[in-house]
C-alpha positions as CSV (number, residue, x, y, z in Angstrom):
1,M,-13.7,9.8,9.0
2,L,-14.4,7.7,12.1
3,T,-18.0,6.9,13.1
4,T,-19.8,4.6,15.5
5,L,-22.2,2.4,13.6
6,Q,-25.8,2.1,14.9
7,T,-26.3,-1.6,14.2
8,S,-25.5,-5.0,15.5
9,Y,-22.3,-6.7,14.5
10,T,-23.5,-9.0,11.6
11,D,-20.3,-10.6,10.3
12,T,-18.9,-12.2,13.4
13,R,-16.2,-14.5,11.9
14,A,-13.5,-13.7,9.4
15,G,-14.3,-17.0,7.6
16,E,-17.8,-15.9,6.8
17,L,-16.7,-13.0,4.6
18,A,-17.3,-13.4,0.9
19,W,-16.2,-11.4,-2.1
20,C,-18.1,-10.5,-5.3
21,L,-18.1,-8.0,-8.1
22,G,-21.2,-6.4,-9.6
23,S,-23.7,-6.5,-6.7
24,A,-26.3,-3.9,-6.6
25,P,-25.7,-1.1,-4.1
26,L,-26.6,-2.4,-0.6
27,P,-28.0,-0.3,2.3
28,A,-25.1,1.6,3.8
29,L,-24.6,2.7,7.4
30,A,-21.9,5.3,6.4
31,V,-20.7,6.6,3.0
32,L,-17.7,8.6,1.8
33,D,-17.7,9.9,-1.8
34,L,-14.3,10.5,-3.5
35,D,-13.5,11.9,-6.9
36,F,-10.4,10.7,-8.7
37,G,-10.6,12.4,-12.1
38,P,-12.0,10.0,-14.7
39,A,-13.8,8.0,-12.0
40,A,-15.4,8.3,-8.6
41,L,-15.4,5.9,-5.8
42,Q,-18.0,5.6,-3.1
43,L,-16.7,3.8,0.1
44,R,-19.7,2.2,1.9
45,L,-19.8,0.6,5.4
46,L,-22.5,-2.1,5.6
47,G,-23.7,-3.9,8.7
48,A,-22.1,-7.0,7.1
49,S,-18.8,-5.2,6.1
50,H,-18.0,-3.1,3.0
51,Q,-18.9,-2.2,-0.5
52,V,-17.0,0.1,-2.9
53,L,-18.8,1.6,-5.9
54,L,-16.9,2.7,-9.0
55,A,-18.7,5.3,-11.2
56,D,-17.3,6.3,-14.6
57,E,-18.6,7.1,-18.0
58,Q,-19.6,3.5,-18.5
59,G,-21.8,3.3,-15.4
60,I,-21.5,1.9,-11.9
61,C,-19.8,-1.3,-10.8
62,S,-19.2,-2.6,-7.3
63,E,-16.9,-4.7,-5.1
64,T,-18.5,-6.2,-2.1
65,V,-16.7,-8.0,0.8
66,A,-19.4,-9.0,3.3
67,C,-21.1,-11.8,5.1
68,L,-24.2,-12.2,2.9
69,P,-26.5,-15.2,2.4
70,G,-25.8,-17.2,-0.8
71,R,-22.2,-15.8,-1.3
72,R,-19.3,-18.1,-1.4
73,A,-16.8,-17.9,1.5
74,P,-14.0,-17.7,2.3
75,L,-12.4,-14.8,0.5
76,P,-10.2,-15.6,-2.4
77,A,-6.5,-14.9,-1.8
78,R,-6.1,-13.2,-5.2
79,V,-8.3,-12.1,-8.1
80,A,-7.4,-10.4,-11.4
81,E,-10.2,-9.6,-13.9
82,R,-11.0,-7.2,-16.8
83,L,-13.8,-5.0,-15.7
84,R,-15.4,-2.6,-18.3
85,G,-12.2,-1.0,-19.6
86,W,-10.3,-1.5,-16.3
87,E,-7.9,-4.1,-15.0
88,Y,-9.1,-5.0,-11.6
89,E,-6.9,-6.7,-8.9
90,F,-8.0,-7.9,-5.4
91,A,-5.9,-9.6,-2.7
92,A,-6.9,-10.7,0.8
93,R,-5.1,-12.0,3.8
94,I,-6.0,-12.8,7.4
95,E,-3.7,-11.8,10.3
96,T,-4.2,-13.6,13.6
97,L,-2.8,-11.8,16.6
98,P,-2.6,-12.3,20.4
99,R,-5.2,-10.2,22.3
100,H,-2.9,-7.4,23.4
101,A,-1.3,-7.1,19.9
102,F,-4.8,-7.2,18.3
103,A,-6.0,-4.3,20.5
104,A,-2.9,-2.2,19.7
105,R,-3.2,-2.9,16.0
106,A,-6.9,-2.0,16.0
107,Q,-6.2,1.3,17.8
108,E,-3.4,2.1,15.4
109,L,-5.6,1.6,12.3
110,L,-8.5,3.6,13.8
111,A,-6.1,6.5,14.7
112,L,-5.0,6.5,11.0
113,M,-8.6,6.7,9.8
114,E,-9.7,9.4,12.3
115,G,-8.6,12.4,10.3
116,H,-7.8,10.8,6.9
117,P,-9.5,12.7,4.1
118,S,-10.0,9.5,2.0
119,G,-10.6,7.1,4.9
120,L,-13.8,5.8,6.4
121,A,-14.1,3.6,9.5
122,G,-17.0,2.4,11.5
123,I,-16.8,1.0,15.0
124,F,-19.5,-1.6,15.9
125,P,-21.2,-1.2,19.3
126,G,-20.0,-3.4,22.2
127,D,-16.2,-3.5,21.4
128,P,-14.0,-0.6,20.4
129,S,-11.8,-3.1,18.5
130,A,-14.7,-4.4,16.3
131,F,-14.6,-2.2,13.1
132,T,-14.5,-2.1,9.4
133,A,-12.2,0.5,7.8
134,L,-11.5,1.6,4.2
135,V,-9.0,4.0,2.7
136,A,-8.6,5.0,-1.0
137,N,-6.2,6.9,-3.2
138,G,-5.7,7.4,-6.9
139,D,-5.1,9.4,-10.0
140,G,-5.7,9.0,-13.7
141,Q,-3.3,6.1,-13.8
142,R,-4.6,3.9,-11.0
143,L,-7.3,3.8,-8.2
144,Q,-6.5,1.8,-5.1
145,W,-8.2,1.0,-1.8
146,R,-7.4,-1.0,1.3
147,T,-9.8,-2.4,3.9
148,W,-9.5,-3.9,7.3
149,H,-12.2,-6.0,9.0
150,A,-11.6,-6.6,12.7
151,Y,-12.8,-9.6,14.7
152,P,-11.7,-9.1,18.3
153,Q,-13.4,-12.2,19.5
154,E,-11.1,-14.3,17.2
155,G,-8.1,-12.0,17.3
156,T,-8.3,-11.8,13.5
157,L,-7.9,-8.9,11.1
158,V,-8.9,-9.4,7.5
159,C,-6.9,-7.1,5.2
160,T,-7.7,-6.5,1.6
161,R,-6.2,-4.5,-1.3
162,S,-7.9,-3.6,-4.5
163,A,-6.8,-1.7,-7.5
164,L,-8.2,-0.5,-10.8
165,T,-6.0,0.5,-13.7
166,P,-7.5,1.7,-17.0
167,E,-6.8,-0.8,-19.8
168,S,-5.3,2.0,-21.9
169,V,-2.6,2.5,-19.2
170,V,-1.9,-1.2,-18.9
171,Q,-1.4,-1.4,-22.7
172,L,1.3,1.3,-22.5
173,R,3.4,-0.6,-20.0
């Protein structure tokens, strides 16, 4: 799903993004609910980037990547943690591209999101290359999502990957 967000562009530099687990749900500009068997994911676009909520029999937990006061930036390159019966993994990287390559990459990602049943992208007003996009997939063995945060004024694209694997599946490996 592709949408134009009705808000100002809050997180204006890739280096201002911070990561955290366990934040309360934040006000969302757009939401996509997905069901993956034992768990449900809610993909949320914020004015300050994204939040993913995991809901399972143990309750709700969140991953937030956003420009928020009091949060430590920059993003960690890698995180691995146990999370309420799940093994959680997070990875982030920043791509810096020349202006023409950045615009082409942005349009490619937005075209991917446009009709994707498990994808959500929001374009910020003022620049068609300023966006946040999320896409998820999963089954009973693993839930995964990827995100892209585009900063055309810097020519940077922040790319993240997250995964949740039930501890019972990890122990069988």
